[in-house]
Backbone as a ProteinNet text record, in pm:
[ID]
protein_1_A
[PRIMARY]
MVFIMIAERQSLLSDEISNSRTRPDFMRGMVRVAGEFGLDHVTILSAPGPSDVLLAPFVLESTLPAQFAREFDKNFFLRACPILPRLRQSILPQTWHLRDGECTNGRSFPPAMRELMERYGLMMGMIFPVTSVDGNRFLLRYDGDRPRLPQVELNELNMISLHAFDVFDRMRRAELVNPNILSARELEVLRWTAQGKTSIEIGQILSLSDHTINAYMTNAIKKLDCVNRTQLVAKAIRLKLIN
[TERTIARY]
12943.2	12840.2	12709.2	12667.2	12543.6	12551.5	12667.9	12685.8	12672.2	12728.8	12721.7	12577.6	12501.7	12361.1	12280.8	12305.7	12234.8	12269.5	12399	12443.1	12381.4	12371.8	12312.9	12164.2	12091.4	11948.4	11926.1	12004.5	11989.9	12016.3	12118.6	12152.4	12042.7	11988.9	11884.8	11757.9	11716	11594.3	11612.4	11728.9	11755.6	11758.2	11815.3	11818.7	11677.5	11592.2	11454.2	11382.2	11403.5	11342	11397.2	11527.8	11591.4	11539.9	11500.8	11452.7	11306.6	11241.9	11102.9	11094.6	10997.2	10975.8	10844.3	10755.8	10626.2	10597.4	10498.8	10459.7	10408.1	10328.1	10286.9	10405.8	10504.8	10626.4	10694.4	10702.3	10768.5	10698.3	10565.3	10492.1	10500.5	10506.6	10526.9	10661.5	10761.7	10892.4	10889.2	10813.1	10804.1	10728.7	10628	10557.2	10652.8	10739.3	10840.4	10936.4	10976.8	11064.5	10997.8	10873.5	10800.9	10794	10761.3	10749.2	10879	10990	11120.3	11151.4	11091.6	11114.1	10997	10909.5	10797	10690.1	10681.6	10584.5	10474.4	10359.2	10241.4	10205.3	10238.8	10192.2	10303.1	10296.1	10389.5	10311.4	10349.1	10281.5	10384.8	10362	10444.3	10351.9	10389	10302.9	10384.5	10325.1	10382.7	10367.9	10463.2	10460.7	10352.5	10255.3	10152.3	10211.9	10147.3	10190.3	10115.6	10154.4	10091.8	9942.7	9894.8	9754	9666.8	9726.3	9650	9572.1	9452.4	9366.6	9331.5	9353.1	9319.2	9443.8	9450.2	9565	9552.5	9431.9	9410.4	9472.3	9462.2	9518.3	9669	9736.7	9882.2	9934.6	9845.1	9887.3	9910.7	10032.4	10066.7	10053.7	10096.4	10082.9	10064.7	9979.4	9960.5	9892.8	9928	9859	9774.3	9762.7	9678.8	9532.2	9453.7	9312	9238.9	9152.8	9079.2	8991.9	8930.5	8842.7	8921.4	9044	9128.1	9150.9	9183.8	9209.2	9084.9	8968.5	8844.8	8816.4	8832.2	8807.2	8909.8	9032.9	9138.5	9101.7	9058.1	9023.5	8888.4	8796.6	8666.3	8681.5	8781.4	8806.6	8914.5	8962.1	9063.9	9185.3	9231.3	9342	9476.7	9482.6	9610.3	9663.7	9574.4	9616.7	9660.2	9607.3	9639.2	9758.6	9812.1	9922.5	10046.1	10099.4	10215.3	10347.2	10346.1	10468.6	10503.9	10402.6	10427.5	10505.1	10476.6	10553.2	10703.8	10743.9	10886.9	10944.5	10865.7	10912.9	10938.6	10866	10887.3	11016.6	11071.6	11190.4	11316	11299.2	11411.2	11413	11532.4	11546.2	11562.2	11555.2	11574.2	11444.8	11454.5	11335	11264	11131.5	11051.3	10978.6	10983.9	10921.4	10823.2	10735	10639	10599.2	10549	10494.8	10388.7	10269.1	10157.5	10169.7	10252.1	10270	10397	10481.6	10614.8	10658.4	10597.3	10645.3	10599.6	10522.7	10468	10575.5	10580.3	10666.5	10805.7	10905.5	11041.7	11058.8	10967.7	10980	10912.2	10864.2	10806.1	10660.1	10599.6	10458.9	10372.7	10243.7	10151.2	10039.4	9981.6	9866.9	9740.4	9650.3	9521.3	9449.8	9371.5	9305	9224.4	9146.7	9063.2	9149	9257.5	9348.8	9420.2	9456.2	9520.7	9425.4	9298.4	9201.1	9185	9183.7	9171.9	9291.1	9411	9530.8	9533.8	9494.6	9492.1	9392.6	9277.7	9171.8	9218	9306.8	9356.8	9494.2	9537	9663.3	9786.2	9774.6	9888.1	9954.3	10015.4	10067.7	10200	10275.3	10404	10432.7	10524.4	10558.8	10671.6	10706	10813.9	10792	10843	10835.1	10974.4	11013.4	11141.5	11116	11160.9	11145.4	11251.2	11210.6	11302.5	11272.6	11369.7	11354.4	11387.8	11301	11324.4	11426.4	11474.3	11574.3	11517.6	11383.8	11324.3	11286.8	11332.4	11316.4	11189.3	11101.8	10978.1	11001.5	10924.8	10939.7	10837.2	10884.5	10799.2	10825.5	10733.4	10745.6	10723.6	10808	10787.5	10748.2	10630.5	10576.6	10558.9	10594.2	10573.3	10492.1	10398.6	10315.9	10313.1	10293.5	10279.9	10251	10267.6	10245.9	10359.9	10467.9	10586.9	10661.7	10761.4	10840.6	10915.1	10963.8	11042.6	11159.9	11194.4	11312.2	11437.4	11532.8	11660.4	11729.6	11821.5	11884.1	11948.5	12008.8	12077	11976.3	11856.9	11754.4	11692.3	11675.8	11622.8	11715.6	11845.8	11943.2	11936.4	11921.4	11913	11789.5	11674.3	11550.8	11558.8	11626.4	11645.2	11722.5	11830.2	11910.4	11829.9	11755.2	11672.1	11566	11506.7	11400.8	11453.9	11572.3	11631.4	11654.2	11705.5	11726.5	11592.6	11494	11362.3	11298.5	11313.1	11251.6	11317.1	11447.3	11513.9	11450.4	11422.5	11359.7	11218.8	11142.1	11005.7	11005.6	11098.4	11101.3	11133.1	11216	11243.3	11115.5	11037.7	10909.9	10816.4	10809.9	10720.8	10757.2	10884.7	10927.2	10910.6	10924.9	10901.2	10755.4	10664.7	10522.7	10494.6	10568.5	10548.3	10598.1	10701.5	10756.5	10654.6	10576	10470.8	10335.2	10285.6	10166.1	10040.3	10036.4	9916.3	9923.1	10033.1	10048.5	10009.3	9920.9	9877.8	9992.1	10005.7	10107.6	10067.7	10163	10135.3	10024.2	10025.6	9923	9785.9	9783.5	9657.3	9598.3	9685.8	9639.4	9586.6	9654.1	9610.5	9472.2	9453.3	9323.1	9216.9	9253.9	9160.2	9117.2	9210.6	9177	9075	9094.8	9000.2	8864	8866.4	8741.1	8664.5	8738.3	8675	8611.1	8659.2	8602.3	8487.1	8447.7	8331.5	8359.3	8486.1	8521	8499.3	8454.4	8439.6	8573	8579.9	8703.4	8740.9	8640.8	8668.2	8724.8	8666.8	8714.5	8854.8	8881	9014.7	9115.9	9076.7	9164.7	9201.8	9105.2	9132.7	9226.7	9209.5	9294.6	9438.7	9455.3	9587.8	9646.2	9571.5	9616.2	9635.7	9540.1	9541.8	9406.3	9402.7	9275.7	9191.1	9059.1	8972.7	8991.7	9031.9	9054.6	9179	9275.7	9392.8	9351.8	9265.7	9214.9	9138.7	9054.7	8978.7	9071.1	9182.2	9278.6	9340.6	9372.6	9426	9323.7	9197.3	9093	9075.1	9078.6	9064.3	9177.1	9299.9	9414.4	9399.4	9355.2	9338.5	9229.6	9121	9012.4	9061.9	9143.4	9197.4	9293.9	9381.6	9481.9	9419.1	9310.6	9246.9	9128.5	9114.1	9011.5	8872	8837.4	8706.2	8625.7	8498.2	8413.1	8373.8	8385.2	8350.1	8420.4	8399	8467.4	8420.6	8292.1	8239.4	8305.1	8313.9	8378.7	8527.2	8589.4	8731.9	8759.1	8680.2	8700.2	8681.4	8575	8547.2	8661.6	8713.2	8821.2	8950.1	8975.7	9097.6	9095.2	8977.8	8964.7	8983.6	8925.5	8937.3	9082.5	9157.2	9297.6	9389.2	9327.7	9400.8	9497.7	9462.6	9541.2	9511.4	9386.6	9345.7	9266	9253.1	9177.6	9031.7
8182.4	8078.8	8134.9	8254.5	8316.5	8344.8	8395.4	8426.9	8301.2	8189	8064	8016.8	8027	7985.2	8069.8	8200.9	8291.4	8258.7	8236.4	8205.2	8074.4	7975.7	7847.3	7863	7936.3	7955.8	8032	8136.8	8216.1	8130.1	8044.9	7958.6	7856.7	7795	7694.2	7753.8	7869.6	7932.7	7981.1	8037.4	8085.6	7969.8	7856.5	7738.4	7688.1	7688.5	7643.4	7732	7863.4	7956.8	7933.8	7913.1	7894.6	7771.5	7670	7545.8	7553.4	7666.3	7682.9	7683.2	7609.8	7606	7671.4	7690.4	7751.7	7854.4	7939.1	8036.9	7969.8	7862.7	7795.7	7746.4	7687.8	7644.7	7763.7	7871.8	7992	8043.9	8051.9	8105.1	8012.3	7882.6	7791.3	7819.1	7846.8	7882.1	8013.2	8110.5	8239.9	8230.2	8144	8121.3	8060.7	7971.8	7913.2	8022	8111.2	8221.8	8305.5	8345.3	8426.7	8355	8227.1	8150.8	8141.6	8131.6	8122.8	8249.4	8360.5	8486.7	8523.6	8428.1	8453.2	8541.8	8545.2	8629.2	8542.5	8603.2	8526.8	8539.7	8651.1	8675.3	8735.8	8708.3	8766.7	8809.8	8924.8	8981.8	9035.7	9013.7	9073.7	9159.9	9284.4	9374.9	9473.7	9518.5	9630.1	9755.3	9844.9	9965.2	10061.7	10096	10193.3	10332.6	10414	10551.8	10647.3	10774	10872.8	10892.6	10869	10893.7	10769	10655.8	10531.3	10527.2	10467	10466.2	10325.4	10222.2	10085.7	9998.3	9906.9	9818	9694.4	9639	9510.2	9499.8	9603.6	9589	9567.9	9597.4	9588.6	9459.5	9384.4	9262.1	9150.2	9093.9	8983.3	8849.1	8843.4	8724.1	8770.7	8703.4	8743.3	8632.7	8624.7	8534.7	8613.9	8743.7	8823.4	8782.2	8787.9	8750.1	8834.3	8769	8839	8949.7	8925	9025.2	9149	9129.9	9244.6	9331.8	9268.8	9343.9	9419.2	9354.1	9421.3	9543.4	9528	9641.8	9751.8	9714.7	9812.5	9901.2	9838.1	9915.4	9985.1	9926.2	9990.1	10125.2	10136	10260.2	10347.4	10306.9	10383.1	10414.5	10313.7	10333.8	10348.5	10314.7	10325.2	10468.4	10565.5	10706	10749.6	10681.5	10720.4	10646	10549.6	10467.7	10554	10552.4	10637.1	10580.6	10458	10393.7	10430.3	10436.7	10449.7	10574.7	10692.7	10809.7	10792.5	10732.2	10710.4	10608.7	10507.1	10404.7	10462.6	10566.9	10628.5	10709.1	10739.3	10823.4	10748.5	10623.6	10552.2	10407	10348.8	10206.7	10123.8	10189.1	10119.8	10052.8	9940.1	9875.7	9969.2	9960.3	10039.7	9944.4	9972.2	9885.2	9963.3	9888.5	9952	9853.2	9907.2	9824.8	9906.2	9851	9925.4	9940	9857.6	9867.5	9942.8	9970.8	10020.4	10130.4	10246.1	10360.2	10363.1	10264.2	10259.3	10263.5	10364.7	10361.8	10416.7	10359	10408.2	10548.1	10590	10723.1	10831.1	10791.6	10889.4	10919.4	10859.4	10884.2	10777.6	10806.4	10715.9	10671.5	10556.7	10508.1	10580.5	10615.3	10672.2	10573	10621.8	10532.7	10420.5	10449.7	10346.2	10240	10281.5	10188.2	10102.9	10164.9	10092.8	9987.6	10023	9929.3	9808.8	9831	9721.9	9627.3	9682.1	9599.7	9521	9585.3	9516.4	9401.5	9422.7	9321.5	9195.2	9209.3	9094.3	9047.1	9098.7	9053.9	9100.1	9207.2	9260.6	9371.2	9331.6	9428.6	9488.8	9416.8	9470.1	9419.7	9484.6	9441	9522.1	9486.6	9556.1	9540.9	9638.4	9636.1	9657.9	9569.9	9582.4	9626.9	9746.1	9789.3	9724.2	9681.2	9616.3	9668.6	9654	9698	9583.3	9557.3	9449.3	9492.2	9395.7	9427.2	9516.3	9518.9	9607.6	9743.3	9769.8	9902.3	9926.1	9826.9	9843.6	9824.3	9899.9	9893.1	9796.4	9717.5	9621.5	9629.8	9571.7	9572.7	9431.5	9389.9	9265.6	9303.6	9260.2	9298.4	9175.3	9190.1	9084.4	9142.3	9062.2	9104.1	8994.7	9034	8936.1	9002.6	8925.2	8974.8	8925	8998.1	8966	9096.1	9095.9	9217.6	9253.8	9376.7	9418.8	9323.4	9300	9220.8	9298.7	9236.4	9303.1	9327.8	9422.2	9463.1	9346.7	9253.7	9142.2	9054.3	9033.6	8954.7	9032.6	9162.9	9245.6	9240.9	9247.3	9239.2	9103.2	8997.5	8862.6	8847.4	8895.3	8885.9	8970.4	9082.5	9167.2	9092.9	9024.6	8950.9	8836.9	8764.4	8655.7	8710.5	8824.4	8883.9	8930.9	8988.4	9032.2	8912.7	8804.2	8683.2	8627.2	8624.6	8570.4	8649.4	8781.3	8861.2	8832.9	8809.8	8774.7	8649.3	8550.2	8426.8	8456.5	8532.2	8567.1	8647.4	8740.6	8827.7	8749.2	8647.2	8562.4	8491.6	8444.4	8381.4	8481.6	8601.6	8705.9	8741.6	8758.3	8797.4	8683.7	8559.4	8445	8440.3	8477	8481.6	8591.4	8703.2	8814	8778.8	8695.9	8655.6	8573.5	8492.4	8410.7	8452.6	8569.6	8626.5	8542	8453.9	8373.4	8237.5	8211.7	8087.1	8110.5	8028	8043.3	8007.5	8085.9	8057.6	7934	7880.5	7762.6	7790.6	7909.9	7942.8	7960	8020.7	8035.6	7899.5	7805.8	7670.6	7600.9	7622.4	7560.5	7611.4	7742.8	7801.5	7750.3	7738.4	7691.7	7547.5	7464.1	7323.7	7314.1	7393.7	7391.4	7447.4	7548	7603.8	7498.7	7422.4	7317.1	7210.8	7198.2	7102.2	7162.4	7284.8	7345.5	7428	7455.5	7533.7	7682.9	7754.2	7899.4	7966.9	8098.4	8172.5	8165.1	8173.9	8167.2	8030.8	7924.4	7788.9	7766.3	7815.2	7800.4	7878.3	7997.7	8077.9	8005.4	7935.9	7859.9	7743.4	7679.3	7566.2	7611.7	7725.6	7773	7875.5	7903.8	8002.9	8140	8178.3	8309	8375	8506.4	8577.4	8552.3	8565.5	8542.1	8648.8	8771.4	8873.5	8840	8771.5	8725.3	8615.3	8524.1	8418	8478.9	8578.4	8643.6	8710.8	8765.6	8829.8	8726.8	8608.4	8501.9	8460.7	8449.5	8411	8515.8	8643.5	8752	8748.8	8725.8	8717.3	8600.5	8486.1	8367.5	8390.1	8454.7	8484.6	8573.4	8672.9	8762.1	8688.2	8605.5	8535.2	8440.1	8372.7	8276.1	8335.7	8468.2	8540.5	8484.5	8475.6	8426	8539.4	8513.1	8617.2	8587.7	8461.7	8426.7	8296.8	8255.3	8136.1	8008.1	8001.4	7881.1	7858.3	7965.2	7953.8	7923.9	7983.2	7960.7	7813.6	7753.5	7612.5	7524.5	7553	7473	7482.3	7603	7621.4	7557.1	7567.2	7507.1	7355.4	7295.6	7151	7115.1	7196.1	7171.4	7181.4	7276.2	7294.2	7198	7115.5	7015.8	7080.4	7202	7266.9	7203.2	7155.7	7082.3	6961.3	6864.7	6743.3	6758.2
7465.1	7459.1	7405.8	7455.1	7407.8	7259.2	7214.5	7073.4	6988.3	7038	6963	6951.1	7062.2	7059.7	6963	6962.5	6872	6727.1	6701.4	6565.7	6517	6605.1	6567.8	6536.6	6620.1	6596	6466.4	6445.6	6323.9	6200.9	6208.4	6095.4	6068.2	6174.4	6157.8	6097.9	6149.8	6099.7	5956	5926.1	5789.9	5691.4	5734.7	5646.7	5618.8	5721.6	5702.1	5601.7	5612.5	5517.8	5377.4	5366.4	5235.3	5163.8	5239.4	5179.6	5134.8	5155.6	5112.9	4960.8	4909.8	4765.1	4724.9	4820.8	4793.6	4902.6	4876.3	4978.3	5105.8	5095.6	5219.6	5301.2	5233.5	5304	5369.8	5294.8	5346	5470.5	5467.2	5581.6	5701.9	5679.5	5792.6	5858.6	5776.4	5831.4	5907.5	5856.5	5923.4	6055.5	6059.7	6186.7	6288.6	6240.8	6329.6	6380.6	6292.9	6333.1	6441.3	6417.4	6515.2	6649.6	6646.1	6769.6	6846.6	6776.9	6843.2	6923	6884.8	6954.9	7045.5	7070.3	7160.1	7100.1	6967.2	6897.1	6836.8	6814.2	6773.8	6626.2	6564.3	6427.2	6342.4	6213.3	6117.5	5994.2	5938.7	5822.6	5724.3	5597	5491.5	5406.4	5387.8	5311.3	5230.3	5121.9	5047.1	5132.6	5121.7	5204.3	5155.2	5240.3	5199.7	5182.2	5100	5080.4	5172.2	5173.6	5263.3	5239.7	5117.4	5086.3	5098.8	5131.3	5141.1	5272.9	5268.9	5387.3	5436.1	5352.8	5391.2	5390.1	5485.7	5498.4	5410.3	5399.7	5333.2	5193.4	5106.5	4971.7	4968.3	5077.5	5078.2	5141.4	5206.7	5276.3	5174.8	5177.2	5088.4	5159.2	5283.6	5366.8	5510.6	5586.4	5726.1	5805.4	5933.3	6025.6	6124.8	6108.1	6196.3	6181.9	6289	6279.6	6175.5	6098.5	5993.2	6050.1	6165.8	6224.7	6267.4	6313.2	6347.5	6224.6	6112.7	5989.7	5944.1	5957.1	5916.3	6003.4	6133.7	6223.8	6202.5	6175.5	6150.7	6032.4	5923.3	5803.5	5816.7	5890.3	5910.7	5978.6	6066.8	6139.2	6074.7	5957	5883.3	5972.5	6046.8	6138.6	6067.9	5939.4	5869.8	5875.4	5856.7	5859.6	5998.8	6103.3	6240.8	6297	6221.1	6271.7	6297.8	6419.3	6450.3	6399.1	6347.7	6302.1	6158.3	6071.7	5927.9	5886.9	5943.2	5899.5	5916.4	6026.9	6050.4	5952.9	5917.9	5825.2	5686.2	5650.7	5519.5	5514.6	5632	5638.3	5682.5	5726.3	5785.6	5739.9	5735.7	5703.6	5830.6	5946.2	6073.6	6119.1	6189.5	6245	6342.3	6343.9	6436.4	6531	6660.8	6759.5	6845.7	6913.1	7004.2	7112.7	7221.8	7329.6	7402.1	7410.6	7469.4	7620.6	7684.4	7828.5	7867.7	7770.3	7803.6	7707.9	7721.3	7643.2	7499.1	7456.1	7320.4	7212.7	7126.7	7008.8	7038.4	6970.1	6986.4	6928.8	6841.2	6782.5	6867.6	6987.5	7078.6	7055.6	6954	6926	6992.6	7007.3	7075.6	6982.1	7012.5	6937.6	6983.9	6892.4	6933.4	7024.9	7120.7	7217.3	7152.9	7049	6986	6917.7	6857	6791.5	6896.2	7005.1	7115.5	7172.7	7190.3	7245	7153.9	7023.2	6927.8	6939.2	6945.7	6955	7086.1	7195	7323.8	7322.3	7257.1	7253.7	7182.1	7085.2	7011.7	7060.7	7173.6	7231.5	7156.6	7080.5	7004.1	7086	7196.2	7292.3	7248.9	7172	7126.4	6986.2	6921.3	6787.5	6728	6606.6	6536.4	6386.6	6313.2	6167.6	6110.9	6018.1	5949.7	5806.1	5767.2	5627.9	5538.9	5420.5	5326.7	5186.6	5098.4	4960.1	4866.8	4769.4	4674.8	4570.1	4491.8	4390.3	4280.4	4266.1	4166.1	4224.7	4347.7	4406.8	4484.3	4496.2	4570.9	4720.6	4799.9	4946.5	5005.9	5099.7	5169.1	5319	5397.1	5542.6	5595.5	5689.9	5763.6	5905.1	5947.4	6077.3	6165.7	6292.9	6392.1	6507.4	6560.5	6673.9	6779.2	6904.5	7011.1	7143.6	7250.1	7386.2	7473.5	7473.4	7550.5	7577.4	7665.5	7684.6	7556.5	7552.1	7436	7414.6	7288.5	7258.8	7297.2	7365.9	7388.3	7254.4	7252.2	7126.2	7052.7	7126.5	7060.5	6986	7043	6975.2	6860.1	6878.5	6770.4	6649.3	6674.5	6565.4	6496.1	6577.4	6522	6434.3	6484.1	6407.4	6280.5	6288.6	6170.8	6062.5	6100.5	6003	5940.7	6023	5971.9	5876.3	5913.2	5832	5696.4	5694.9	5568.2	5475.6	5533.2	5454	5406.7	5496.6	5462.2	5348.5	5354	5248.3	5113.8	5110.5	4984.9	4924.8	5009.8	4962.4	4911	4988.8	4949	4819.5	4806.9	4689.6	4563.2	4573.7	4457.1	4412.2	4508.7	4474.6	4408.4	4466.2	4414.3	4271.2	4244	4110.3	4010	4055.9	3968	3924	4014.3	3980	3878	3888.9	3795	3655.1	3647.1	3517.9	3440.2	3515.2	3453.8	3509.9	3468	3530.7	3513.9	3411.8	3390.6	3460.5	3529.2	3602.4	3747.7	3798.2	3937.1	4031.1	4136.3	4236.4	4316.7	4391.4	4472.9	4574.1	4633.1	4731.1	4663.2	4544.7	4471.9	4435.1	4396.3	4365	4489.6	4601.3	4725.9	4766.1	4757.1	4787.7	4690.6	4564.2	4462.1	4488	4531	4559.9	4673.1	4777.6	4888.9	4846.4	4759.2	4707.2	4628.2	4548.9	4469.1	4557.7	4681.8	4776.4	4856.5	4820.2	4882.6	5006.4	5034.8	5152.9	5126.9	5229.7	5220.3	5248.2	5223.5	5250.1	5397.8	5484.9	5628	5664.9	5610.2	5639.9	5585.8	5465.1	5406.9	5490	5534.4	5618.1	5746.6	5804.6	5926.8	5898.7	5785.1	5748.4	5724.8	5656.8	5617.9	5715	5823.7	5923	5859	5773.5	5707.8	5728.7	5711.5	5723.5	5599.4	5614.6	5497.7	5391.2	5430.7	5327.1	5244.6	5306.4	5231.1	5134.3	5180.1	5093	4975.5	5002.8	4895.2	4795.2	4844.6	4754	4659.8	4712.1	4626.3	4520.9	4563.4	4469.6	4360.6	4399.4	4301.9	4199.5	4247.1	4155.8	4059.3	4112.3	4027.5	3922.9	3963.3	3869.3	3755.5	3789.6	3686.5	3594	3652.4	3572.8	3471.6	3511.4	3421.5	3346.3	3357.4	3281.4	3307.4	3435.8	3475.8	3539.8	3564.7	3622.4	3766.8	3808.4	3945.8	3985.5	4110.1	4161.2	4092.4	4063.3	3998.9	3864.1	3784.9	3654	3670.2	3773.3	3798	3826.5	3915.9	3950.3	3826.8	3749.4	3629.8	3528.7	3509.5	3412.1	3461.3	3590.4	3646.4	3631.2	3648.9	3629.7	3482.8	3395.7	3251.8	3205.5	3264.3	3229.8	3305.1	3389.9	3469.9	3568.7	3614.6	3719.5	3855.2	3869.8	3989.8	3945.5	4035.8	4003.2	4044.8
[MASK]
+++++++++++++++++++++++++++++++++++++++++++++++++++++++++++++++++++++++++++++++++++++++++++++++++++++++++++++++++++++++++++++++++++++++++++++++++++++++++++++++++++++++++++++++++++++++++++++++++++++++++++++++++++++++++++++++++++++++++++++++++++

């Protein structure tokens, strides 16, 4: 009976992800996945290298609070993260819990980094490493405040995450094929900008951090060969990309 329930949930969540046609649709599905496992946040990022010091440039999608991301990078915590070294050497999921033994690899979070995570309710989490068809490494991260997932749920979430990344990666590669075409999320951000919304306000509307919103705006500015947001909005209207 338990196996049947797990199989049904996995199938339903995977189907919802598969039916995504845009990044906003995809992220709504991922938020649903996180919620089904009692988790609060989901992040998709390119895998940082050993010499990288900031997290923000690698974040592709995230529901983590913007202020958390700013404080994380302000303190250069990426270099102190006890999870990343193991992820560079293994394809296995890495988990942690601040109340229960911390990291599965036996390492601990620095006190200041731990305090930051506790303050934002990021008491436990896991990262699933994945590889795209073009050979690039990516990470799917989940955060929340609940007991560790039992192995059967961890396996289930791993399978869902692998399927979800395949869907996301197809979207990502489609955007690369047409580099001058704005993605659905970039258009969505642009529409809100045209209505006078700030990055913080757009982030609240779309449940994204403002640094993620700024990244979309920067990409759109580059794609349409503009110098600032005002010129971007004007050109997008002229090209009939937005009304």
